[in-house]
C-alpha positions as CSV (number, residue, x, y, z in Angstrom):
1,X,12.0,12.5,-10.0
2,X,13.4,13.5,-6.7
3,X,13.9,17.1,-5.8
4,X,17.6,16.9,-6.7
5,X,16.7,15.5,-10.2
6,X,17.6,11.9,-9.6
7,X,15.1,9.3,-10.8
8,X,13.1,7.4,-8.1
9,X,14.6,4.0,-7.1
10,X,11.7,2.8,-5.1
11,X,8.0,3.6,-5.0
12,X,6.0,3.2,-1.8
13,X,2.6,4.0,-0.5
14,X,0.8,4.3,2.8
15,X,-2.7,3.1,3.4
16,X,-4.8,3.3,6.5
17,X,-6.8,0.1,7.2
18,X,-10.4,0.6,8.2
19,X,-11.7,-2.0,10.6
20,X,-15.1,-2.7,12.0
21,X,-14.5,-3.7,15.6
22,X,-17.1,-6.4,15.3
23,X,-15.4,-7.9,12.2
24,X,-11.7,-6.9,12.1
25,X,-10.7,-9.8,9.9
26,X,-12.7,-8.2,7.0
27,X,-10.6,-5.0,7.3
28,X,-7.4,-6.9,7.4
29,X,-8.3,-8.9,4.3
30,X,-9.3,-5.7,2.4
31,X,-5.9,-4.1,3.3
32,X,-4.1,-7.2,2.1
33,X,-6.0,-7.0,-1.2
34,X,-4.9,-3.3,-1.6
35,X,-1.2,-4.3,-0.9
36,X,-1.4,-7.2,-3.5
37,X,-2.8,-4.8,-6.1
38,X,-0.1,-2.3,-5.4
39,X,2.5,-5.0,-6.0
40,X,0.9,-5.7,-9.3
41,X,1.1,-2.0,-10.2
42,X,4.8,-1.9,-9.4
43,X,5.0,-0.5,-5.9
44,X,8.0,-1.6,-3.9
45,X,6.5,-1.4,-0.4
46,X,3.4,-0.4,1.6
C-alpha cells in the first residue's frame, strides 16, 4: 500500500552491480541473473 492507502501499481527494485575490474563481464552477467529472477518474482522494473 502507498502512504495514501492506494494499492501499489508497480513494484521496482534497485541493485548495485559488483564488478571485478579484471573480469567485468562476470559482474554484468550476475546482475542480469538478478534482474531475470526479479522478473520471475513479479517485479516490474529494476
